[in-house]
N, C-alpha and C positions, 0 to 999 in steps of 0.2 A: 114714531118710524123717524131712520137716519135717512141724510142724505149720502146715498154712493156716489161717487164721480169714477168714470171709465175713460182711462187714454188706452184708445184700441192704437200701438204705435205701429207695429209690423206685424207679418207672417211672411216665414220662410223655411225652406227646408222640402219640399216637394218635389219628388222621386218622378224620375221618366216614367218609370212601368206604373205610375198610379193611377187611376181612371181622371185625381182631379187634374192632369197634367194638360185635355185639352179643355177645361173649361175659361169662358170668355166670360166678361161681366162679371166676373169674384166680388163678394162686396161678403159684409157679415150681419149678420140678426144676432141680437144681444138684447136676453128675452130675461126677467125676472121670472123665479118660478114659487109664485105666490099664490094659492090658491083664491084668495078673496080680492086681489090686484093682478088685472093683466097689463105688463109693461112691455111695450117690445119698441126697440130704434133700429135704424139701420144704418152700416154707413154708405158712404157713394160708391156705384159700381166701380173698379178697377178695369181699362179693358187688357184681357191676357192676362197670364197665367206663368208668370215665369219659375225663376226660384228663388225670387222676395216680391212682398208686396207693401208700399208702403201707405200708409194708410194717414198717422197722425189726426185723427179725428178723437172729440172728446163727449163723452153723453154721462146725463146723470140719471138718476134716481132714486125715487123713495122706495127704501128696505127696513124689513127686519134681521135681526141677526140670525133667524131659523129658515131665512130665504137662502135663492139657489140662484148664481148666474149662468147661464146657457149662452156661450159662444155657439154661430154653425156661421160654416164657410159657404156659400150657397152659390147659385149661377144665373141670372137674367133668362137663359137661353131655355131651360128646365123644370119642369111643373117642381113646384116648392119641396123641398128634398132630397130629389130623388136623386142628384147629386151633390148630397152636402156629408160635410166631416163636422165635426165639432167637438167642444169639452162644458162639462161639465162642471162649476167654480164652487161649493158650499162656503156662504158667505160667512159662515162661525170662524172660518181660518183667515181672512182677512177681521173680523174683530177679535181673534187669537192673539194679531200680532201688532195688538196697536193702530189697526183700523188703518193701516197701509202694508202693499203687498203688489213688487216688480217682480215677475218672473214671465219666464218662458213657459209659454201651456202647451202639452204632444194634443195634436189633434186628432180623433178618430173616429172610424164608424161604429159597424155595431160594435157590440162587447167582444171582447177577445181578440176585432184585428189590430193589424200594426198600426202604428199613427202613419198618420198623412202629411207633417209637417206640424209646424208650430206656429205659434202665436203669441207676441208679446204685450203684455196688459200691463198698466199700470193702476193698482186699485185705490183706492183710498174712499173713506169716511169721513165726515164733517160732521 
């Protein structure tokens, strides 16, 4: 297993017509998708969802190159997943870029839906 550090920097570009514009107490849930190990962590809730949210939090996971990182934007006021949007990042992409990737990732709901904003993540392996 390899250590993976994920710095959650910022989320932005939430459009006014998006159902996400009404979210309060927004937080991110980070989950390593691995059938044998369940790893899930969350950011602190941020009150109000404007055009952008600064998170400034860091997380560490034990991962394999074949795992995926799933990041979901959620809301404390609704049932989990009811008003969530997210992104799935294959960690093989991070390993193939010398173990480091800093990028804006588009958040989307169901397959085929347009982007509901984006999140800046700095991902590094140790």
